[in-house]
C-alpha positions as CSV (number, residue, x, y, z in Angstrom):
1,M,-19.6,-62.8,-165.0
2,P,-18.8,-60.2,-167.7
3,K,-15.3,-58.8,-168.0
4,A,-14.7,-55.1,-167.5
5,H,-14.1,-53.5,-170.9
6,R,-11.3,-50.9,-171.0
7,N,-9.4,-48.3,-173.0
8,T,-7.7,-50.0,-175.9
9,D,-9.6,-53.3,-175.5
10,A,-10.7,-54.8,-178.9
11,R,-13.9,-54.3,-180.7
12,N,-15.3,-57.0,-183.1
13,C,-14.6,-54.7,-186.1
14,G,-10.8,-54.5,-185.6
15,A,-10.9,-51.2,-183.8
16,T,-10.2,-50.5,-180.1
17,T,-12.1,-48.6,-177.5
18,V,-11.2,-45.0,-176.7
19,V,-12.3,-44.0,-173.2
20,Q,-13.4,-40.4,-173.2
21,G,-16.4,-40.4,-170.8
22,Q,-14.5,-40.8,-167.5
23,S,-11.0,-40.3,-166.1
24,T,-11.0,-41.6,-162.6
25,V,-11.5,-45.4,-162.5
26,F,-8.9,-47.8,-163.8
27,V,-8.9,-51.6,-164.3
28,N,-5.4,-53.2,-164.7
29,N,-4.0,-49.6,-165.3
30,L,-6.5,-48.9,-168.1
31,L,-9.5,-46.7,-167.9
32,W,-12.8,-48.6,-167.6
33,A,-15.1,-47.9,-170.6
34,V,-18.4,-46.2,-170.1
35,E,-21.6,-45.6,-172.1
36,G,-20.9,-43.7,-175.3
37,D,-17.2,-44.2,-175.5
38,P,-16.2,-44.4,-179.2
39,N,-13.7,-46.6,-181.1
40,T,-10.6,-45.8,-183.1
41,H,-12.6,-45.9,-186.3
42,G,-14.6,-42.9,-185.0
43,A,-18.0,-42.9,-183.5
44,G,-19.3,-46.4,-182.5
45,G,-20.5,-45.2,-179.0
46,L,-20.8,-48.2,-176.6
47,I,-24.2,-49.2,-175.3
48,P,-24.3,-50.8,-171.8
49,T,-26.2,-54.0,-171.1
50,G,-26.1,-53.5,-167.3
51,L,-28.1,-50.9,-165.5
52,T,-26.7,-50.8,-162.0
53,V,-22.9,-50.0,-162.0
54,F,-21.8,-46.4,-162.7
55,I,-18.6,-44.4,-162.9
56,E,-19.1,-40.6,-162.6
57,N,-22.9,-41.2,-163.1
58,I,-22.3,-43.0,-166.4
59,K,-23.1,-46.8,-166.9
60,V,-20.0,-49.0,-167.2
61,I,-19.3,-51.2,-170.2
62,V,-18.5,-54.9,-169.9
63,H,-17.7,-57.6,-172.4
64,T,-20.9,-59.6,-172.7
65,P,-20.4,-58.4,-175.5
66,D,-21.9,-55.0,-175.1
67,N,-23.2,-53.5,-178.4
68,A,-22.3,-50.2,-180.0
69,D,-23.7,-47.6,-182.4
70,P,-22.4,-47.7,-186.0
71,D,-18.9,-46.3,-186.5
72,N,-17.3,-44.1,-189.2
73,A,-15.9,-47.2,-191.0
74,A,-19.5,-48.3,-191.7
75,H,-19.5,-51.1,-189.1
76,I,-23.1,-51.6,-188.0
77,N,-22.4,-52.9,-184.5
78,P,-18.8,-52.6,-183.4
79,A,-19.4,-54.4,-180.2
80,T,-16.9,-55.2,-177.5
81,A,-14.5,-58.1,-178.2
82,A,-12.4,-58.2,-175.1
83,G,-12.1,-57.3,-171.4
84,S,-10.1,-57.7,-168.3
85,A,-8.9,-61.2,-167.3
86,D,-9.6,-60.6,-163.6
87,T,-12.1,-57.7,-163.1
88,F,-15.8,-58.4,-163.6
89,A,-19.2,-56.7,-163.0
90,Y,-22.8,-57.9,-162.5
């Protein structure tokens, strides 16, 4: 099962995720990332692979890895590179 991807979890480009799309659901004391959350390089909105789990009506992000839009550091796909060791979805 894919790991929940959270605020400050690594991206494959060396950046980390910045959760901005939700403020109510935590995994291991970190906010669970949702569709569109950027990374610390700027932009790089996350694209969910799953279609059935939502937080505040926004699809959650897991480390399958889930892909992302290009970021401001010119990384084409700054996808997820980490997730929770004990919380999974799908």
